[in-house]
C-alpha angles and dihedrals in degrees: 000000000000115000093021098089129083128201113205113232101225102041102020093226115154125227137160116260094238093054093050091046092053090047091053094051093046096044117122094190130085087237127044112232122216104259096216114128135154136168094286107024143041118193114240097193123108131219113261119240093248090051090054091046091053093049102054138040121270090255093052091046092053090049089049092051092049093048091047091052092050091049092049091046094051091051091058115091093204100038120142121196121212111256095218105115113258091005117139096199121120141152141203116246112219099154121063091200095063108104102179139041122200107206113235090210106048097012092229117146111238116203105223092194097054094029091227143087110253112175119207092357131107115227092256091052090051095048091047089052092050091051091047091049091050090049091049090049092050090049092050090049092050092047091049089052092051092050091048093048093047093247090122136018139204118240105250089216105049106005096241116149113248123190131191117207100170138345136053128334096257113101139171120215106240091216106046100011093236112162111237139191111224094196093058098026088227139108115289092226142024126270094283090062132232113022095019104124096171086102134356132074100318088188111178089336106169093350095317126150123277114269090238130008092251096047113156094223092250098149 
């Protein structure tokens, strides 16, 4: 039907638009090869970018470009993809002395040595921060383990972490000075403070029972 055929510029082979559009969408190569083939000859030419753009919708053309870029990138042995989330930028590293890559898409500066984007930081500053963060994480994990195992407690008044190494079960929070019972992990006294036995440990108060069987007689 007139108007439904396309003649490729380089090789002058004729195809229908629908067939070429489907070929473009199904292509697994960064370039779309002319599909002409007979018993003696297979065309080696490729469709030009403007030909592809004229054959498909803008949405399909954008998808084709993105797919072509990914295929080309994966074929490169020394490719480096920008680390900005959802960015399509990448480069081919052909010089070992190059330490940074400024993405042509998002304009972010990738550090090729650290394999990250660290704004306003030198490589040494970034590495020191990573080490400190790891140390802080380990400290937090160790503290969480101590709280879980009963080797430390949180002050019920201010939340500060309190630990007992030796001695009796009577403790004082270093931050808010709240008196604490290590055996029950609770305040020594009620809300009114020292002498308030409405709540609190009440251990052996006026001949009462120990707060726990292994109380360290701290009251």
